[in-house]
C-alpha positions in Angstrom: 30.7 143.5 95.6 29.3 142.0 91.9 28.4 138.9 93.1 25.7 139.9 94.7 24.0 140.9 92.1 22.0 139.2 90.1 21.6 138.9 86.2 18.4 140.9 86.2 20.1 144.1 88.5 23.2 143.5 86.0 21.3 144.0 82.7 19.2 147.1 84.4 22.5 148.9 85.3 24.4 148.4 82.0 21.0 149.8 80.3 20.8 152.5 82.5 24.9 153.6 82.0 24.4 153.0 78.5 21.4 155.3 78.2 23.8 158.0 80.4 26.7 157.8 78.1 24.0 158.5 75.0 22.3 160.8 76.4 25.4 162.8 77.5 26.8 162.6 73.3 23.4 163.8 72.1 23.4 167.0 74.4 27.1 168.1 73.5 26.4 167.4 69.6 27.5 170.1 67.7 24.8 171.9 66.2 25.4 175.0 63.4 23.3 178.0 64.3 23.3 181.6 63.6 21.4 183.9 66.2 21.2 188.0 65.4 21.4 190.5 67.8 20.4 193.9 67.1 22.0 195.0 70.3 24.2 193.5 73.0 22.1 194.5 75.4 19.7 191.0 74.7 22.6 189.5 76.4 22.3 190.7 79.3 18.6 190.6 79.4 18.4 186.7 78.3 20.7 185.9 81.1 18.7 187.6 83.7 15.5 185.9 82.3 17.4 182.7 82.4 19.0 183.0 85.8 16.2 181.2 88.0 16.2 178.4 86.4 19.7 177.8 85.9 19.7 177.8 89.6 16.5 175.4 89.6 18.8 173.3 87.5 21.5 173.6 89.5 20.0 172.5 92.5 18.4 169.9 90.8 21.6 168.6 89.8 23.3 169.0 93.1 21.0 166.3 94.7 20.8 163.9 92.1 24.5 163.5 92.5 24.4 163.5 95.9 21.7 160.6 96.2 24.0 159.1 93.4 26.8 159.6 95.5 24.7 158.2 99.0 23.2 155.0 97.0 26.6 154.0 95.5 28.1 154.4 99.3 25.0 152.3 100.7 25.8 149.5 98.0 29.4 148.9 98.6 29.4 149.3 102.5 26.4 147.6 103.5 25.0 148.1 106.6 27.7 148.1 109.1 25.9 148.3 112.6 23.3 147.1 114.5 19.7 148.7 113.2 20.9 150.5 110.2 18.4 150.1 107.2 19.1 146.8 108.4 15.0 146.2 109.5 13.4 143.7 111.5 15.6 141.3 113.5 13.0 138.5 113.2 12.3 137.6 109.5 8.4 136.8 107.9 9.9 132.9 108.7 10.3 132.8 111.7 13.5 132.9 113.9 17.2 133.3 112.4 19.2 130.3 112.1 23.1 130.5 111.7 24.9 127.3 110.7 29.0 127.6 111.3 30.6 125.1 108.9 34.0 124.3 110.1 36.5 122.9 107.4 38.0 119.7 108.6 40.4 119.0 105.6 44.6 118.0 105.4 44.9 121.0 104.7 43.8 122.8 108.0 46.4 121.7 109.9 48.6 123.9 108.6 50.5 126.5 110.7 50.7 129.9 110.4 53.7 132.3 111.8 53.0 131.6 115.3 52.9 127.5 114.8 49.5 127.2 115.5 47.3 125.3 113.0 44.6 126.9 110.7 42.2 124.6 113.4 42.8 127.1 115.9 42.5 130.3 113.4 38.7 128.8 112.8 37.8 128.2 116.8 39.1 132.1 117.4 36.7 133.1 113.7 33.8 130.8 115.2 34.2 133.1 118.6 34.1 136.2 117.4 31.3 135.5 115.1 29.0 133.8 118.1 29.1 136.8 120.0 28.5 139.0 117.2 25.3 137.3 116.3 24.3 137.1 120.2 24.5 141.4 120.2 23.0 141.1 116.7 20.3 138.8 117.1 19.6 137.8 120.9 16.7 135.6 119.8 18.9 133.6 116.8 19.8 130.0 117.3 23.0 128.8 115.9 24.5 125.5 114.6 27.6 123.7 113.4 28.5 121.6 111.3 31.6 120.0 109.6 31.9 119.4 105.7 33.8 116.1 106.0 32.7 113.6 103.3 30.0 112.2 105.6 28.0 114.2 107.7 27.9 112.3 110.8 28.2 115.5 113.3 26.2 118.1 113.9 26.0 120.3 116.2 22.6 120.7 118.2 20.9 124.5 117.5 21.2 126.4 120.6 19.9 129.7 121.5 22.7 132.6 120.0 22.4 133.5 124.0 24.0 130.1 124.7 26.8 129.8 122.0 29.1 127.4 124.1 28.2 124.4 122.3 29.5 125.6 118.8 32.8 126.5 120.2 33.1 123.2 122.0 32.2 121.8 118.9 34.7 123.9 117.1 37.6 122.4 119.8 36.8 118.6 119.3 37.3 118.8 115.5 41.1 117.5 114.1 42.4 118.5 111.4 42.5 115.6 108.5 39.8 113.3 109.3 39.4 112.4 106.0 38.7 113.5 102.0 36.5 116.8 102.5 34.0 118.5 100.2 32.3 121.9 100.3 29.6 120.4 98.4 28.4 118.2 101.6 27.7 120.9 103.5 25.7 122.7 100.8 23.6 119.3 100.2 23.0 119.3 103.7 22.1 122.7 104.5 19.7 123.0 101.7 18.1 120.0 102.1 17.1 120.3 105.6 13.3 120.8 106.8 14.3 124.5 108.4 16.7 125.8 105.3 14.0 128.8 105.0 14.7 129.4 108.2 18.3 130.0 107.4 19.3 133.4 108.0 22.8 132.9 106.7 26.2 130.7 106.6 29.6 131.5 107.7 31.8 129.0 106.4 35.3 128.8 108.2 38.1 127.3 105.7 41.1 128.4 104.0 39.9 128.2 100.4 42.0 125.6 99.2 40.6 124.5 95.7 40.6 120.7 96.5 37.2 121.4 98.6 35.2 122.6 95.5 35.8 120.4 92.8 32.7 118.1 93.8 29.7 119.7 92.2 26.4 120.0 94.1 23.4 118.3 93.8 21.5 120.1 90.9 18.2 120.0 93.2 20.1 121.3 96.2 21.0 124.5 94.8 18.2 126.9 96.8 21.0 129.4 97.8 19.2 132.6 96.2 18.3 134.9 98.7 20.6 132.8 101.9 23.8 135.1 102.3 27.1 133.0 102.7 29.8 134.1 104.1 33.3 132.6 103.5 35.9 133.3 106.1 39.4 132.7 104.6 41.6 131.4 107.2 44.6 131.4 105.0 44.5 134.9 104.2 47.2 137.1 105.8 51.0 136.4 106.2 50.7 132.3 104.8 53.1 132.1 101.6 51.1 128.8 100.8 53.9 126.7 100.0 53.5 123.0 99.4 56.9 120.5 100.7 56.9 117.3 98.6 59.2 114.4 99.2 59.2 111.9 96.4 61.2 108.4 97.5 61.0 105.7 95.2 63.3 103.0 96.1 64.6 101.9 99.5 68.2 103.5 99.9 68.1 105.8 96.6 68.3 109.8 96.8 65.0 111.5 98.2 64.1 114.2 95.7 62.6 117.3 97.2 60.7 120.3 95.7 58.4 122.8 96.9 55.1 124.0 95.3 54.8 127.6 95.8 51.4 129.6 95.4 50.5 133.0 95.3 53.8 134.2 95.2 54.9 137.7 93.6 57.8 137.4 92.0 60.9 134.4 92.9 60.8 132.9 95.7 64.3 132.9 96.6 65.9 130.0 98.0 64.3 128.0 101.1 66.1 126.5 103.7 65.2 122.8 103.8 66.3 120.6 107.4 66.1 116.8 107.6 65.4 115.8 111.0 65.1 112.5 113.0 61.2 111.8 113.0 61.4 110.6 116.8 64.3 112.2 118.4 63.6 115.4 116.8 67.7 116.3 116.1 68.9 118.0 113.1 70.3 115.4 110.7 71.3 117.4 107.4 70.8 121.2 106.1 69.7 122.4 102.2 68.6 124.8 100.4 65.7 124.9 97.1 66.3 127.6 94.7 63.2 129.3 93.6 61.0 126.4 94.6 62.7 123.7 92.2 63.9 120.5 92.9 66.6 119.2 95.3 67.9 115.9 95.9 69.3 114.5 99.0 71.0 111.1 99.8 69.6 108.8 102.1 72.7 106.0 102.9 74.2 109.1 104.8 71.5 108.8 107.7 71.8 104.9 108.3 74.9 104.5 110.7 75.4 101.0 112.2 72.2 99.9 114.3 70.0 101.5 111.8 67.5 98.6 109.8 65.1 101.5 109.0 64.6 104.9 110.3 61.9 107.7 110.3 63.0 111.1 109.0 60.9 114.8 108.7 61.6 117.1 106.5 61.0 120.7 107.4 61.0 124.2 106.2 62.2 126.5 108.9 59.3 128.5 110.5 60.6 131.9 109.6 59.2 130.8 105.8 56.0 130.8 106.8 55.1 127.4 104.7 51.3 126.4 105.1 52.9 122.6 105.1 55.7 123.0 107.0 56.8 118.6 107.0 57.2 115.5 104.9 57.5 112.0 107.6 58.6 109.2 105.7 60.6 105.8 107.0 63.2 104.4 105.1 65.2 101.4 104.8 69.2 101.3 103.8 70.2 100.5 100.6 70.7 96.7 100.6 72.8 94.6 97.7 69.8 91.8 96.7 72.0 89.5 95.3 70.6 86.5 93.7 72.0 83.1 93.0 70.6 80.7 90.6 71.8 77.3 90.8 70.9 74.8 87.2 70.9 71.3 88.3 70.7 70.4 84.2 72.0 73.0 82.8 71.7 71.0 79.4 67.8 71.0 79.2 66.4 72.4 75.8 65.5 76.3 75.9 62.5 75.7 75.5 61.6 73.8 78.6 64.0 75.2 81.2 63.2 76.9 84.1 66.9 78.7 83.9 66.1 80.1 80.7 62.4 81.6 81.5 63.9 82.8 84.6 67.0 84.7 82.9 64.8 86.2 80.2 62.4 87.9 82.8 65.5 89.4 84.8 66.1 90.4 81.9 63.0 91.6 80.8 62.1 93.2 84.6 65.7 94.9 84.6 66.1 93.2 87.7 68.0 96.3 89.9 70.1 93.5 92.1 72.9 91.7 91.2 72.5 87.9 89.7 74.3 85.1 89.1 74.0 82.0 87.0 75.8 78.5 88.1 76.0 75.2 87.7 76.5 72.9 90.8 80.3 72.2 90.4 80.7 76.3 90.4 77.9 77.0 93.4 79.9 74.8 95.8 82.9 77.4 95.0 80.7 80.6 95.8 79.1 79.0 98.5 82.4 78.7 100.2 83.0 81.7 100.2 81.4 83.2 103.4 81.5 86.9 102.2 79.9 86.1 98.8 77.4 83.9 100.4 76.7 86.5 102.9 75.2 88.8 100.4 73.4 86.3 98.9 69.4 87.0 99.3 67.7 84.5 96.9 68.5 81.2 95.8 66.9 79.6 92.9 67.6 75.9 93.0 66.8 74.5 89.7 66.5 70.9 89.1 69.1 69.9 91.8 70.6 66.5 90.6 72.8 66.5 94.1 73.0 68.3 97.0 76.4 67.9 98.8 76.4 67.7 102.4 78.4 71.1 102.1 75.3 73.0 100.0 72.8 71.1 102.4 74.8 72.7 105.4 75.0 76.3 104.2 71.3 76.1 103.1 70.1 75.1 106.2 71.8 78.4 108.1 70.1 80.1 104.8 66.8 79.2 105.3 67.4 79.7 109.2 68.0 83.7 108.0 64.9 86.1 107.4 65.3 88.9 104.3 66.1 85.0 102.5 64.4 82.8 99.9 64.9 79.8 98.7 62.8 78.5 95.2 63.1 74.8 94.5 62.5 73.6 90.6 61.5 69.3 91.0 62.0 67.6 88.1 62.9 64.3 86.7 66.5 62.9 87.6 65.8 65.5 90.8 67.7 64.6 94.4 64.7 63.3 95.7 66.0 62.0 99.0 68.2 65.5 99.4 65.4 68.0 98.8 63.2 65.8 101.2 66.1 66.0 104.2 66.5 69.5 103.6 63.2 70.6 103.8 61.2 68.2 105.5 58.7 66.8 103.3 57.4 63.6 101.6 57.7 63.4 97.9 56.1 60.9 95.9 57.5 59.2 92.9 57.1 61.0 89.7 53.0 61.2 88.5 51.6 61.4 85.4 49.7 64.4 83.9 47.8 65.0 80.8 45.8 67.8 79.7 44.2 70.3 82.4 43.7 73.5 83.8 45.5 75.8 86.3 43.7 77.0 89.2 44.9 79.4 91.6 43.6 78.2 94.7 41.3 80.6 97.1 43.3 80.5 100.6 42.0 77.7 102.8 41.1 78.7 106.2 43.2 75.5 107.7 46.6 77.1 107.1 45.0 80.0 108.9 44.8 80.5 112.7 42.6 78.7 114.4 41.4 81.5 116.5 40.9 83.7 113.5 39.5 81.8 110.2 40.7 83.1 106.9 38.0 83.9 104.4 36.9 81.9 101.6 37.9 84.5 99.3 42.1 85.9 98.7 42.4 89.3 99.1 42.1 90.4 95.6 44.6 93.2 95.0 47.5 90.7 95.9 48.4 87.2 95.3 52.3 86.8 95.1 54.9 89.6 95.1 53.1 92.5 93.4 51.3 90.1 91.0 47.5 90.4 91.5 45.1 87.2 90.9 42.6 89.3 88.6 45.6 89.9 86.8 46.8 86.2 86.6 43.2 84.8 85.8 43.4 87.0 82.5 45.3 84.4 81.1 43.6 81.5 79.2 44.6 78.4 81.8 42.0 76.5 80.6 44.2 73.8 78.8 47.4 73.3 79.9 49.1 70.3 79.8 51.5 68.6 82.7 53.5 65.4 81.6 55.1 64.8 84.9 54.9 66.1 88.4 55.4 64.8 92.1 52.7 65.0 95.1 54.2 66.5 98.6 53.2 65.6 101.8 54.1 67.7 104.5 56.1 66.3 107.9 53.9 68.5 110.4 55.4 71.5 108.7 52.7 74.3 107.1 52.3 74.1 103.6 50.2 76.4 101.4 49.1 75.6 97.9 49.8 78.9 95.5 48.6 77.1 92.0 47.0 74.4 91.4 46.7 71.6 88.7 43.4 70.0 88.1 43.1 67.2 84.9 40.4 65.9 82.9 39.5 63.0 84.7 39.2 65.5 88.4 42.9 64.5 90.0 44.2 68.0 91.5 47.4 68.6 93.0 49.3 71.4 94.5 52.2 72.9 91.3 53.5 75.7 93.4 54.0 75.2 97.3 54.8 78.0 99.7 56.4 75.8 102.9 56.0 78.3 106.4 58.6 76.6 108.4 61.5 78.7 108.8 62.3 82.2 108.8 63.2 82.6 105.0 60.5 82.3 102.4 60.3 78.9 100.9 58.6 78.3 97.5 58.6 74.7 96.2 57.8 74.6 91.9 56.8 70.2 92.0 55.9 70.1 88.2 59.2 68.8 85.5 58.3 72.0 83.8 57.4 69.7 80.9 54.5 72.1 80.1 54.2 73.7 76.5 55.7 77.4 77.7 55.9 77.6 73.8 52.4 78.7 74.0 52.3 82.6 74.0 49.4 83.0 76.5 51.0 80.2 78.9 54.6 81.8 78.6 53.3 85.2 79.9 51.4 83.6 82.3 55.2 81.6 83.5 57.2 84.9 83.4 54.3 86.8 85.5 54.7 83.9 88.0 58.5 84.0 88.5 57.8 88.4 88.6 55.7 87.4 92.1 58.3 85.0 93.1 60.9 87.6 92.9 59.2 90.0 94.2 58.2 88.0 97.2 60.1 89.1 100.4 61.1 87.4 103.3 60.7 90.6 105.3 58.0 92.4 106.4 55.9 92.5 103.9 54.0 95.8 105.2 54.6 99.2 104.4 56.2 101.6 106.2 54.4 104.7 104.4 51.2 105.0 104.1 48.5 107.2 102.3 47.1 109.2 105.0 42.8 108.2 105.2 43.7 104.5 104.2 44.6 101.3 107.2 47.9 100.0 107.3 47.4 96.7 106.2 49.3 93.4 107.4 48.5 90.6 104.7 51.0 87.5 105.2 49.6 87.1 108.8 49.8 83.7 110.7 48.9 83.4 113.6 47.7 86.5 115.6 46.9 86.3 119.4 45.7 90.3 119.7 46.4 93.4 117.0 48.3 96.1 117.2 47.3 99.1 118.3 49.5 102.6 117.7 49.4 106.3 118.7 48.6 109.2 116.7 50.8 112.4 116.1 48.1 114.0 118.4 48.1 111.5 120.6 45.0 109.7 119.9 45.1 105.8 120.3 44.3 103.9 117.4 43.1 99.9 117.6 44.2 97.9 115.2 41.4 94.8 114.2 41.8 91.4 112.7 39.8 90.4 109.6 39.5 87.4 107.1 43.4 86.9 107.9 44.7 90.1 107.8 45.5 92.7 110.1 43.9 96.1 109.8 45.1 99.1 111.6 43.2 102.5 110.7 42.5 104.1 108.9 45.2 106.8 110.1 44.2 110.1 109.1 45.9 112.3 110.8 49.7 113.6 108.7 53.2 112.3 110.6 54.4 109.5 112.4 52.0 106.5 114.2 53.9 104.8 116.9 53.1 101.1 116.9 52.7 98.9 120.0 52.6 94.9 119.7 51.0 93.3 122.3 53.4 90.4 122.1 56.1 91.4 119.8 57.2 87.6 119.4 53.8 87.1 117.2 54.6 90.3 115.2 55.6 89.8 111.6 60.0 90.3 111.3 59.6 89.2 115.0 63.2 90.2 115.3 62.8 93.6 114.6 59.2 94.7 114.3 57.5 97.9 112.4 57.5 100.4 115.4 56.8 103.2 113.5 54.4 104.4 110.4 54.8 107.7 108.4 51.3 109.0 106.5 51.6 110.9 103.8 49.2 113.2 101.1 48.8 110.7 98.4 50.0 113.3 95.1 46.6 112.1 93.1 44.2 112.9 95.7 42.5 116.2 95.2 43.4 117.3 99.0 46.6 118.2 97.4 45.7 120.8 95.2 46.4 124.2 97.6 45.2 126.5 94.8 42.8 129.1 95.9 39.2 128.7 94.8 38.1 131.5 92.3 34.7 133.1 92.1 34.0 130.6 89.3 34.3 128.0 91.8 32.0 129.3 94.4 29.9 130.4 92.1 29.4 126.7 90.7 29.1 125.8 94.4 26.2 127.5 95.2 24.7 128.9 91.9 24.7 132.1 89.9 22.4 134.2 91.4 23.8 133.0 95.4 24.8 135.6 97.9 28.1 135.6 98.7 31.2 137.1 99.8 34.8 136.6 101.1 36.0 137.7 104.1 39.6 137.5 105.2 40.4 136.0 108.8 41.9 139.5 109.2 38.4 141.2 109.4 37.0 138.5 111.9 39.2 139.5 114.4 38.9 143.3 114.2 35.2 143.9 113.8 33.3 140.2 113.4 30.5 142.9 113.4 30.9 143.4 110.0 30.8 140.2 108.6 27.5 139.6 110.5 26.0 142.6 108.9 26.5 141.1 105.3 24.0 138.4 106.6 21.6 140.9 108.1 21.3 143.3 105.0 20.8 139.8 102.9 19.0 141.5 99.6 18.7 144.9 100.9 21.7 146.1 99.2 20.8 145.1 95.6 18.6 147.8 94.9 21.0 150.7 96.1 23.0 150.2 92.8 20.0 150.3 90.6 18.7 153.7 92.3 22.2 154.8 91.7 21.9 154.4 88.2 18.7 156.0 88.0 20.1 159.1 89.7 22.8 159.1 87.0 20.0 159.0 84.6 17.6 161.6 86.0 20.7 163.7 85.9 21.0 163.5 82.2 17.4 164.6 81.7 17.5 167.7 84.0 20.5 168.3 82.0 19.0 168.2 78.8 15.7 170.4 80.4 16.2 173.7 79.1 15.0 176.6 80.4 12.2 179.3 78.6 13.8 181.6 76.0 
C-alpha cells in the first residue's frame, strides 16, 4: 500500500519510473540510415553472427522481468506466514510489545445485522489476534488500553502465552463511557518508556471520523517505523445510517430524519417504528423516503392517565442500521392559559406592570393563551369552572380588593400543582386581603430613595438543615431560563425606589430573588418566592415607581418578567438529557437521600447531593434510565415523580459524526511517515495471522518496490545494449 511509503522512497520510485519511460522512447526513436548490401548473403551472415548475443539479451530481459514481478509481489503481499522473510522474532530493542487499543465511543454500541453491538466484534477480533500473536511471537508481551477521553484503564502487560487478561479487559468495556479521541491512545503509548520495544498496535475501532478531530501532541509523533493496524469493525454488511429525532416543544410533532453514509444510489423507503420505551409495544409505524424528514404527531400516543410517556423510535433490523433507536420522554400538549388581573387599570403606562407584562408577552411571542381583565371582569371569568380550570398562571397586579369568591378560588388555586401566582403590591393594594391569602405580614409603605439592585446568593437558612446550600448560587440558572450572569450585565447601580413594603413571613419559607439596597445601607427584598404552597408563588413588594423608562432598567424588567413567565411550578428537571451529562435538580428543598437509577445495561447509578442540588450521573449510556426514589414523598412533583430519563447524543457533539475516516485523517493522527494499514473485520475472522504478518514485516516491504523499479531500469538498459556488428 502507498501508505507504507516514506517520501524518500516515493521520490526514488517516481524518478526510476520516469527514467524507464525516457529510455524506452529513446530506444524507439526514428533514425534515417542507408545500408547498402552488395549481396543478400550478408543478411544471413549478420543474423547468424548476432544470434548468440540476442539469446543472451533475451535471457537477461526474462530474468529482470521475473525479478521485477517477484519484488512487486513481495511488496504488495508482504510476508503472510510465519518465518517468511520475517527474520528473527526478537528485535534488537528487546522483547516485542503489542498493544490492543479498544474503541469505547458511543458509536461502538451500534448493532450489526444479528443485533450484536460492535463491542462484541471487538472482543472477537481481539481473541483471534491474540492467538495469532501467541503463535508467531511466543515471547512477546501484550497490553490493552481503551482510548476514552482520559486513559485511566490499562491492561497490564502479559505474556502472549497468557492473553486472558486482554480478553477480560475487552469484556469489561462498555460503549459510551464518554466522548473519545484517537489522539488519547496515540499520545499515551508514544510517551511510554517502553515505546521503543513496541512491535505494533492493533486499533479495534469503527473508524468513525469523530475520533480523529483532536490532533496529536507534536512531541508524541514518533510513529515512524512502528506499524499500526486499524481493524475496521464497521466494514461489511452495515449500511451506516443514523436516526435523528428532534422534538422542540412538549406535545409538538416530532421531526424524524435519517442520515445515510456510504450508500450507493438512493436509500429508498426506510421503515420506522414508534414503540413504548418501557413496554416495548408498537404504537405506530411509518416510512422515511430517501433519508429525508418526516413528522409524527405525538398527541396520538397519549390517552387517559398519561402525563408523560417514554417513546423509542426504531429502524427495523432488516435495514441493517448502525443506530437503530432514539429514546425520548414527552409530555402531552398542555394549554398554558394566563390571566392578568389588573387592580389599577388606570395607571400610567410608564409605571404599570400590566403594560410591561403585555409588551413582554408580545415580544416573547408567548405560545399560550393569555387574557387581561379588571377585577370585576375576573370575577365573571373565575365563576366559569371550565375556564377557571384551564388557567395555569395568574398575575394579580395591585389588587384593590380581594373578594371572598376570588379568595376562595385563589386558595384552591394555590393548593394545586402546575400553577403559578404572581402578586405585585401598590400603594392602594388590599394589604389585609394579601396577608390573609398568603399567610404573611406586611409593614406599612416605606420610603425608598436612590440605591442599587442586588441579585442575592442562595441563603443557607433557606436550604435543608441536613444539606446546607453553597454560598454561591448555580451560575447557569436564576429564574426560569434567565441566568444570573445575563441579569448582571445590566447596570443596576443607580436605581430609585420610591415606595416599598417590608414582608415578614409567618412561619412560611421565603426566598429573596432580588434585593434593593439604599444609600443609607438599608436593604429589603423586592422579589420573594414563597415556598409554602404546591403552586409557585412570587411576591413583588415595590410599588413599581422605579424609572423603568430608563432603557437599561426597562431591559432588566423585561428579563425579569421573562424569568417569571418561564418559571415552572411542575418538575423543573429535564427528562431528556444529553449522554455523558448528569441529571441535575436545581430546585430541591429538603432531601433526605438522593435517587438512584438503573442504566440500560443494568448498571446501577447512584445519585449524590452537592450544594443543595441533586446530581444523578453522569449518564453515559444511550437509552432509558429507570429512576428509583428512596422517599417518593420528597421527590419533586411528589404526586407524579419522574420515573424515567431518556439520554440522547447531543447533535453538536463531535461523536455524532459517523463519516468514515479518510487517509488524511489517519496521517494527521500518526504523521506522514508512519506505517499503517486498514484491515476489515472479516479478514480478522478469516485469517488473523495475516494482520500479524503486517507488523512482522515492519519496514521490510518498502525496499521491494524500489528494487522493482530498479529492475525496470536495468531492463531498459539491457534493451539498449547492442550486440557487435
